[in-house]
C-alpha positions in Angstrom: 153.9 45.0 95.1 150.6 43.0 94.8 150.1 39.3 95.6 150.4 36.7 92.9 149.6 33.1 92.1 152.7 31.0 91.2 152.1 27.9 89.2 154.7 25.2 89.8 155.4 22.2 87.6 156.3 19.0 89.5 158.9 16.5 88.2 156.1 14.2 87.2 154.6 16.9 84.9 151.7 17.7 87.1 150.9 21.3 88.3 150.2 23.0 91.6 150.0 26.6 92.7 150.7 28.9 95.7 149.2 32.3 96.4 151.9 34.6 97.6 151.0 37.8 99.5 152.5 41.1 98.6 155.4 40.4 101.1 156.3 37.2 99.2 154.9 34.8 101.9 152.9 31.9 100.8 149.4 32.2 102.2 147.6 29.5 100.3 148.7 26.3 98.6 146.6 24.2 96.2 144.8 21.3 97.9 145.8 19.0 95.1 148.0 18.6 92.1 146.5 18.9 88.6 147.3 16.9 85.5 146.9 19.8 83.1 147.8 23.5 83.2 144.2 24.3 82.3 142.9 22.4 85.4 145.4 24.2 87.6 144.2 27.6 86.1 140.6 26.5 86.9 141.7 25.9 90.5 143.1 29.4 90.7 139.9 30.8 89.2 138.0 29.0 92.0 140.2 30.6 94.7 139.7 34.0 93.1 135.9 33.5 93.0 135.7 32.2 96.6 138.4 34.4 98.3 135.8 36.5 100.1 134.1 33.5 101.8 133.2 33.6 105.4 135.1 31.8 108.2 133.8 28.7 109.9 135.7 28.6 113.2 135.8 24.9 114.0 137.6 25.6 117.3 134.3 27.1 118.4 132.1 24.4 116.7 130.6 26.9 114.3 128.9 25.8 111.1 128.8 27.8 107.9 127.7 27.0 104.4 130.1 26.7 101.5 132.0 28.6 100.2 134.0 29.0 103.4 137.3 28.9 105.1 137.5 26.2 107.7 139.7 27.4 110.6 140.9 24.5 112.8 143.6 23.3 115.2 145.9 20.6 113.9 147.3 17.7 115.9 150.3 19.8 116.9 147.9 22.4 118.4 148.6 25.0 115.7 146.0 26.8 113.6 145.4 26.0 109.9 142.6 26.7 107.4 141.4 25.4 104.2 139.3 27.1 101.6 136.2 25.2 100.3 134.4 26.1 97.1 130.6 26.4 96.9 130.5 22.7 95.9 132.3 21.7 99.1 135.6 20.8 97.3 138.9 21.8 99.0 140.6 24.3 96.8 143.4 25.6 99.0 145.1 25.1 102.4 147.3 27.1 104.7 150.5 26.4 106.5 150.4 26.2 110.3 150.2 29.3 112.5 150.9 29.4 116.2 148.2 32.0 116.9 144.6 32.0 115.7 144.9 35.7 115.0 147.7 35.0 112.6 145.7 32.4 110.7 142.9 35.0 110.4 145.4 37.5 109.0 146.3 34.9 106.4 142.6 34.5 105.4 142.4 38.3 105.2 145.5 38.4 103.0 143.8 35.9 100.6 140.6 37.9 100.4 142.7 41.0 99.6 145.3 39.5 97.2 143.5 36.7 95.4 140.8 38.4 93.3 143.2 40.5 91.2 146.4 38.5 91.6 148.3 37.8 88.4 149.3 34.3 87.5 153.0 33.6 87.1 154.4 30.3 85.8 157.6 29.3 87.6 160.4 27.8 85.7 160.6 24.0 86.4 
């Protein structure tokens, strides 16, 4: 089974999305909620377009240009990443990982799954 984007409608009528890997795990969540389905679909298109971006490892004080994944340690000491588009806008974020290698596997999963992932609209 391939990965897929799942669009979720919030109770307030706004939209967000998750990218699920082929194993069903969420590897990326939208960085914002969208007021229209069209805007949410544009967010997904941006993830697909930027999925192969390079990694800026902020735990090593590296600097890369956009588009990029920013890999960093959160306040709890766990690893997270966010995907930034070419214009510098955050378009997706990860959950926390205990190991940096696991966060990098999450990024690799996005690069593999996002470009051709179908879009599914979840029932509210």
